[in-house]
C-alpha positions in Angstrom: -124.9 4.1 75.2 -126.2 5.0 78.7 -126.1 1.4 79.8 -124.4 1.4 83.2 -122.7 -1.9 82.6 -120.9 -0.7 79.5 -120.0 2.5 81.2 -118.6 0.5 84.1 -116.6 -1.7 81.8 -115.1 1.3 80.0 -114.3 2.9 83.3 -112.6 -0.3 84.4 -110.5 -0.6 81.2 -109.5 3.0 81.5 -108.4 2.5 85.1 -106.4 -0.5 84.2 -104.7 1.3 81.4 -103.7 4.2 83.5 -102.4 1.9 86.2 -100.3 0.0 83.7 -98.8 3.2 82.3 -98.0 4.4 85.7 -96.3 1.0 86.5 -94.2 1.1 83.4 -93.1 4.7 84.2 -92.1 3.8 87.6 -90.2 0.7 86.3 -88.3 2.8 83.9 -87.4 5.3 86.5 -86.1 2.6 88.8 -84.0 1.0 85.9 -82.4 4.4 85.1 -81.4 5.0 88.7 -79.9 1.5 89.0 -77.9 1.8 85.8 -76.6 5.1 86.9 -75.3 3.6 90.1 -73.7 0.7 88.1 -72.0 3.2 85.7 -70.7 5.3 88.6 -69.2 2.2 90.2 -67.6 1.1 86.9 -66.1 4.6 86.4 -64.6 4.6 89.7 -63.0 1.2 89.2 -61.6 2.4 85.7 -60.1 5.5 87.3 -58.4 3.4 89.9 -57.1 1.0 87.2 -55.9 3.9 85.1 -54.1 5.4 88.1 -52.4 2.1 88.7 -51.3 1.8 85.0 -49.9 5.4 85.0 -48.0 4.7 88.2 -46.6 1.5 86.7 -45.6 3.3 83.4 -43.9 6.0 85.3 -41.8 3.5 87.2 -40.9 1.6 84.0 -40.0 4.8 82.2 -37.8 5.8 85.0 -36.1 2.4 84.9 -35.6 2.6 81.1 -34.2 6.2 81.5 -31.7 5.0 84.0 -30.6 2.1 81.8 -30.3 4.4 78.7 -28.2 6.9 80.7 -26.0 4.0 81.8 -25.5 2.7 78.3 -24.8 6.2 77.0 -22.2 6.7 79.6 -20.6 3.4 78.8 -20.6 4.2 75.0 -19.1 7.6 75.6 -16.4 6.1 77.8 -15.6 3.5 75.0 -15.4 6.1 72.3 -13.2 8.3 74.5 -10.8 5.4 75.0 -10.7 4.7 71.3 -10.2 8.3 70.5 -7.3 8.6 73.0 -5.7 5.4 71.5 -6.0 6.8 68.0 -4.7 10.2 69.0 -1.7 8.5 70.6 -1.0 6.5 67.4 -1.4 9.7 65.3 1.0 11.5 67.6 3.6 8.7 67.2 3.1 8.8 63.3 3.5 12.6 63.3 6.6 12.3 65.5 8.1 9.8 63.0 7.2 12.0 60.0 8.7 15.0 61.8 11.9 13.0 62.3 12.0 12.0 58.6 11.4 15.5 57.5 14.1 16.8 59.7 16.5 14.2 58.2 15.4 15.2 54.6 15.9 18.9 55.4 19.4 18.2 56.6 20.1 16.1 53.5 18.7 18.9 51.2 20.7 21.5 53.0 23.8 19.5 52.3 22.9 18.9 48.7 22.1 22.6 48.3 25.5 23.5 49.6 27.1 21.1 47.2 25.1 22.4 44.3 26.0 26.0 45.2 29.6 25.0 45.2 29.2 23.3 41.8 27.4 26.3 40.4 30.2 28.5 41.6 32.7 26.2 40.0 30.6 26.0 36.8 30.3 29.8 36.6 34.0 30.1 36.9 34.5 27.5 34.2 32.0 29.2 31.9 33.7 32.5 32.4 37.0 30.8 31.6 35.4 29.2 28.5 34.0 32.5 27.4 37.5 34.0 27.6 39.0 31.0 25.8 36.2 31.1 23.1 36.9 34.8 22.5 40.6 34.0 22.2 39.8 31.1 19.8 37.4 33.2 17.7 40.1 35.9 17.4 42.6 33.3 16.5 40.1 31.8 13.9 39.5 35.2 12.4 43.2 35.7 12.2 43.8 32.2 10.6 40.7 32.7 8.2 42.2 36.0 7.0 45.5 34.3 6.6 43.9 31.4 4.6 41.9 33.9 2.4 45.1 35.7 1.7 47.0 32.5 0.9 44.1 30.8 -1.2 42.8 33.9 -2.8 39.2 32.8 -1.9 36.7 34.3 0.4 34.9 32.3 3.1 31.7 32.0 1.0 33.7 30.9 -2.0 35.7 28.4 0.0 32.4 27.0 1.4 30.9 26.7 -2.1 34.0 24.9 -3.3 33.9 22.5 -0.3 30.2 21.8 -0.9 30.9 21.2 -4.6 33.7 18.7 -3.8 31.5 16.9 -1.2 28.6 16.7 -3.6 30.9 15.3 -6.3 32.3 12.7 -3.9 28.7 11.8 -2.8 27.6 11.4 -6.4 30.6 9.2 -7.1 29.9 7.0 -4.1 26.2 6.9 -5.0 27.0 5.9 -8.5 29.4 3.2 -7.4 26.8 1.9 -4.9 24.0 1.9 -7.5 26.3 0.0 -9.9 27.1 -2.5 -7.2 23.4 -3.0 -6.2 22.3 -3.2 -9.8 24.8 -5.8 -10.6 23.8 -7.7 -7.5 20.1 -7.7 -8.4 20.7 -8.3 -12.1 22.6 -11.5 -11.5 19.4 -13.5 -10.9 16.5 -11.3 -11.9 17.8 -10.1 -15.3 18.9 -13.5 -16.5 15.6 -15.2 -15.3 13.5 -12.4 -16.8 15.3 -12.5 -20.2 15.0 -16.3 -20.2 11.3 -16.2 -19.6 10.7 -13.4 -22.2 12.9 -15.0 -24.8 11.1 -18.4 -24.3 7.7 -16.6 -24.7 8.8 -14.7 -27.8 10.4 -17.8 -29.5 7.4 -20.0 -28.8 5.0 -17.4 -30.2 6.9 -16.2 -33.3 3.8 -15.1 -35.3 4.0 -13.1 -38.5 2.2 -9.9 -38.0 1.3 -7.3 -40.6 0.0 -3.8 -39.7 -3.6 -3.5 -40.8 -5.6 -0.4 -41.3 -9.3 0.1 -42.2 -9.7 0.9 -45.9 -10.8 4.5 -46.4 -10.5 4.7 -50.2 -12.9 3.0 -52.7 -11.7 2.7 -56.3 -14.1 3.6 -59.1 -14.3 2.0 -62.6 -14.6 5.5 -64.1 -15.0 9.2 -63.3 -18.6 9.0 -64.6 -19.4 6.8 -61.5 -18.9 9.8 -59.2 -21.9 11.6 -60.6 -24.1 8.6 -60.3 -23.0 8.1 -56.6 -23.8 11.8 -55.9 -27.2 11.5 -57.6 -29.7 14.1 -58.5 -29.4 17.1 -56.1 -27.1 14.9 -54.0 -29.8 12.6 -52.8 -27.8 9.4 -53.3 -24.7 10.5 -51.3 -26.9 12.0 -48.6 -28.8 8.8 -48.2 -25.6 6.8 -48.0 -24.0 9.1 -45.5 -27.2 9.1 -43.3 -27.5 5.3 -43.2 -23.8 4.6 -42.6 -22.8 7.6 -40.5 -19.7 8.0 -42.7 -18.7 11.1 -44.7 -18.0 10.5 -48.4 -15.4 12.8 -49.9 -15.5 13.1 -53.6 -12.7 15.4 -54.8 -10.3 15.6 -57.7 -8.7 12.2 -56.9 -9.0 10.2 -60.1 -11.3 7.2 -60.0 -11.5 7.1 -56.2 -13.8 8.1 -53.3 -12.5 8.7 -49.8 -14.5 7.5 -46.8 -14.1 9.5 -43.6 -15.3 8.4 -40.1 -14.1 7.8 -36.6 -15.8 4.4 -36.4 -13.9 1.8 -38.5 -16.9 -0.6 -38.3 -19.2 1.9 -39.9 -16.5 2.8 -42.4 -16.3 -0.9 -43.3 -20.1 -1.0 -43.8 -20.0 2.0 -46.0 -17.1 0.5 -48.0 -18.9 -2.8 -48.6 -22.2 -1.1 -49.5 -20.5 1.3 -51.9 -18.6 -1.6 -53.6 -21.8 -3.5 -54.0 -23.6 -0.5 -55.5 -20.8 0.1 -57.9 -20.7 -3.6 -58.9 -24.5 -3.7 -59.3 -24.8 -0.4 -61.2 -28.2 0.5 -59.9 -27.7 3.4 -57.5 -30.8 5.0 -56.0 -32.1 5.6 -52.4 -34.0 2.3 -52.1 -31.2 0.3 -53.5 -28.7 2.1 -51.3 -30.8 1.2 -48.2 -30.9 -2.4 -49.3 -27.2 -2.6 -49.8 -26.4 -0.9 -46.5 -28.5 -3.4 -44.6 -26.8 -6.3 -46.5 -23.4 -4.8 -45.7 -24.3 -4.5 -42.0 -25.3 -8.1 -41.9 -22.0 -9.2 -43.5 -19.9 -7.0 -41.2 -21.8 -8.4 -38.2 -21.1 -11.9 -39.4 -17.4 -11.1 -39.9 -17.2 -9.6 -36.4 -18.8 -12.6 -34.9 -16.5 -15.0 -36.8 -13.4 -12.9 -35.9 -14.3 -13.0 -32.2 -15.0 -16.7 -32.2 -11.8 -17.4 -34.2 -9.7 -15.5 -31.7 -11.3 -17.3 -28.7 -10.8 -20.6 -30.4 -7.2 -19.8 -31.4 -6.2 -18.8 -27.8 -8.1 -21.8 -26.3 -10.2 -19.8 -23.8 -13.8 -21.0 -23.2 -16.9 -19.8 -21.5 -16.6 -16.2 -22.6 -20.0 -14.4 -22.8 -21.2 -14.2 -26.5 -21.5 -10.4 -26.2 -17.8 -10.2 -25.1 -16.9 -12.4 -28.1 -18.8 -10.0 -30.4 -16.9 -7.1 -28.9 -13.6 -9.0 -29.5 -14.6 -9.3 -33.1 -15.0 -5.5 -33.4 -11.4 -5.1 -32.5 -10.6 -6.6 -35.9 -11.3 -3.1 -37.3 -9.4 -1.2 -34.6 -5.8 -0.2 -34.8 -3.4 1.4 -32.3 -0.3 3.1 -33.8 -1.1 0.9 -36.9 -1.1 -2.3 -34.9 -4.3 -4.4 -35.2 -5.9 -4.5 -31.8 -7.4 -8.0 -32.2 -4.1 -9.5 -33.3 -2.4 -7.6 -30.5 -4.9 -9.1 -28.0 -4.4 -12.6 -29.2 -0.6 -12.1 -29.1 -0.8 -10.8 -25.5 -2.9 -13.8 -24.6 -0.3 -16.2 -25.9 2.6 -14.4 -24.4 0.8 -14.1 -21.0 0.0 -17.9 -21.1 3.6 -18.8 -21.9 5.0 -16.5 -19.1 2.5 -17.9 -16.6 3.5 -21.5 -17.5 7.2 -20.6 -16.9 6.3 -19.0 -13.5 4.0 -21.8 -12.4 0.9 -19.6 -12.5 -2.6 -20.5 -13.9 -2.0 -19.9 -17.6 -5.8 -20.2 -18.4 -6.6 -17.1 -16.4 -3.5 -15.3 -17.8 -4.6 -16.0 -21.3 -8.2 -14.9 -20.6 -7.0 -11.6 -19.1 -4.5 -11.0 -21.9 -7.2 -11.6 -24.6 -9.7 -9.2 -22.9 -7.2 -6.5 -21.7 -8.1 -4.1 -24.5 -11.8 -5.0 -24.8 -12.7 -1.3 -24.0 -11.3 -0.3 -27.4 -14.2 -2.1 -29.1 -16.7 0.5 -28.0 -17.4 3.6 -30.2 -15.8 6.9 -29.4 -18.9 8.4 -28.0 -18.8 6.2 -24.9 -17.2 8.3 -22.2 -14.1 7.1 -20.3 -10.7 5.6 -21.0 -10.6 2.2 -22.7 -9.3 0.7 -19.4 -12.4 1.9 -17.4 -14.8 1.0 -20.2 -13.2 -2.5 -20.5 -13.5 -3.0 -16.7 -17.1 -2.1 -16.7 -17.8 -4.5 -19.6 -16.1 -7.5 -18.1 -17.8 -6.8 -14.7 -21.2 -6.7 -16.5 -20.6 -10.1 -18.0 -19.4 -11.7 -14.7 -15.7 -12.2 -15.4 -13.5 -13.2 -12.5 -11.9 -10.7 -10.1 -8.3 -11.6 -11.4 -9.3 -10.8 -14.9 -11.0 -7.5 -13.9 -8.0 -6.5 -11.9 -5.5 -7.4 -14.7 -7.5 -5.2 -17.2 -7.7 -2.4 -14.6 -3.9 -2.5 -13.9 -2.4 -3.1 -17.4 -1.7 0.6 -17.9 -1.0 1.3 -14.2 -4.3 3.0 -13.6 -4.2 1.1 -10.3 -1.2 -0.6 -8.7 -0.9 -4.3 -9.8 -1.8 -6.6 -6.8 -1.6 -10.0 -8.5 1.0 -11.9 -10.5 -1.6 -12.3 -13.3 -1.8 -8.5 -13.6 2.0 -8.1 -13.8 2.2 -10.9 -16.4 -0.5 -9.1 -18.6 1.5 -5.8 -18.2 4.7 -7.5 -19.4 3.0 -9.3 -22.3 1.3 -6.1 -23.4 4.6 -4.3 -23.4 6.4 -7.1 -25.3 3.7 -7.2 -28.0 3.6 -3.4 -28.4 7.3 -2.8 -28.2 8.6 -5.5 -30.6 10.1 -4.1 -33.8 7.5 -3.3 -36.5 4.6 -3.7 -34.1 3.5 0.0 -34.2 3.9 3.1 -36.2 3.2 6.8 -35.6 2.8 9.8 -37.9 5.9 11.6 -39.0 5.2 14.8 -37.1 4.7 13.1 -33.7 7.7 10.9 -34.4 10.0 13.9 -35.0 8.7 15.8 -32.0 9.3 12.8 -29.8 12.9 12.5 -31.0 13.5 16.2 -30.5 12.1 16.0 -27.0 14.4 13.1 -26.1 17.5 15.0 -27.3 16.3 18.1 -25.5 15.9 16.3 -22.2 19.3 14.7 -22.5 21.3 17.9 -23.3 19.6 19.6 -20.4 21.8 17.7 -17.9 25.0 19.1 -16.7 28.1 17.5 -18.2 26.3 16.3 -21.4 28.0 17.3 -24.6 25.8 15.8 -27.3 22.7 13.5 -27.5 21.3 11.5 -30.4 18.0 9.7 -30.6 18.6 6.6 -32.7 16.9 3.2 -33.4 13.6 5.0 -34.3 13.6 6.6 -30.8 14.2 3.3 -29.0 17.7 4.3 -27.9 19.1 7.6 -26.7 22.9 7.8 -27.1 24.5 10.5 -25.0 28.0 11.8 -25.1 29.3 13.3 -21.8 32.3 15.5 -21.1 35.0 13.3 -19.5 36.5 16.1 -17.5 33.2 16.8 -15.8 31.6 13.4 -15.4 33.4 10.3 -14.2 32.5 6.6 -14.6 30.4 6.4 -11.4 28.6 9.7 -12.1 27.4 8.4 -15.5 25.2 5.9 -13.7 23.5 8.6 -11.7 22.9 10.8 -14.8 21.5 7.8 -16.7 19.1 7.0 -13.8 17.9 10.7 -13.5 17.6 11.0 -17.2 15.4 7.8 -17.4 13.1 9.2 -14.7 12.7 12.5 -16.4 11.9 10.8 -19.8 9.2 8.7 -18.0 7.6 11.8 -16.6 7.7 14.0 -19.7 7.5 11.8 -22.8 4.8 9.4 -23.9 6.1 6.4 -25.9 5.3 2.8 -26.6 7.6 0.2 -25.3 10.9 1.2 -23.7 13.8 3.6 -24.5 17.4 2.5 -23.8 19.7 5.3 -22.5 23.3 4.8 -23.5 25.9 7.2 -22.0 29.4 7.3 -23.5 32.4 8.8 -21.9 35.6 9.0 -24.0 39.0 10.4 -23.1 41.5 11.0 -25.9 45.2 11.9 -25.7 46.6 13.4 -28.8 50.3 14.2 -29.5 52.5 14.7 -32.5 55.9 13.4 -33.3 57.8 15.8 -35.6 
């Protein structure tokens, strides 16, 4: 470590290091000074450039400002010229309008003066008219008093008399006009309608007998009543329960009365009871057996009756359930007329009328046959037979024409097709022909009394008689109160009132009779 050589080397190295560091520091210092001088020179050059740019921008801005001011002055001048031109045109228009207004004012002034003159003249005329009216009214009062004195009638009485005479004249003219129009329309319509109906009736001249469901069962002896009743009434109770029909056993000799709303059930009970009487063995088990057998027989009869009716009319493709319902009509009656035979009759008449009119007779027959199908349902089904029938044929897919004809045959709805009108006419013909229907005595007498009461309620009617079993109303009028033309008016009003207040099958003929007699004696 104390070797002088090594020490000398180390000392040399240290000296070299110190010299190098000092050189580096001096270099750095010189670089910094030189860079500073370069930066100062660049800054000075930039400032001069910026000053030159600012001066150029100021000159350019001044130039643009002058150009903008010049353009603004030119625009202001242009707009001023346009405004002045528009103002001149407006002034001219205003001048023209002022001139026109002045002319109109002058014209209005002249018209106003003329109207004022006319108003003055009108006021003078109105005043003169008022004076004249007062004079006329005074003169009318004077003449009215004179007329009242001469005629012996007050003004009100004279007015009533005038109205009465005018009303009588109007009625006479109305009656004459109604007769004229009726004759005019009847020339073609009446003859043609009568011809078609007569052809239909002649071609279908079927013998009809009023049928009614049998409600009385004859007995071989009085002893049979006790056997039918049975011990403690068990036999009769069993029979009533199975059939739904009430058995009335009273003092009627050798007969039992069956009572029930449903004629089909009543027929089942009748057949079962006849079989029990014929067999002689009457006990609950035998009763049940006979009732079932009777039901099968009635069902077979119903089916056969429906099929026979369909075959007779010649209508095909009717649903089997509708055919069965048609068969049930065999046991239904309306005013004593068998509904099934009535339906067949309506079908034939509708077909004949349709042929005469050139309409499809097959649809007419089908609608006529089914028009009363709603009557086949039992009484516990709610609704009118029309609505029930409509629902039934809709259910079994009948055509729209058939449904509408059924719906309209009692005017529940307005007829919209010729088929519906034909079925209405055929139904009326079948129901209204002599002997077709019957009604009980009490209702018959009430209806006749009601017809006579309605007829005698009209002014000028002296007497009224319901004849031809209520099919005709014969009315005697007072000849001094009702003339020939007035009779037509009374007959028309009487017919309308009967339609509104009286229910009746078919139609009623109203026959007014006016008779004047002159009587004298030679002595």
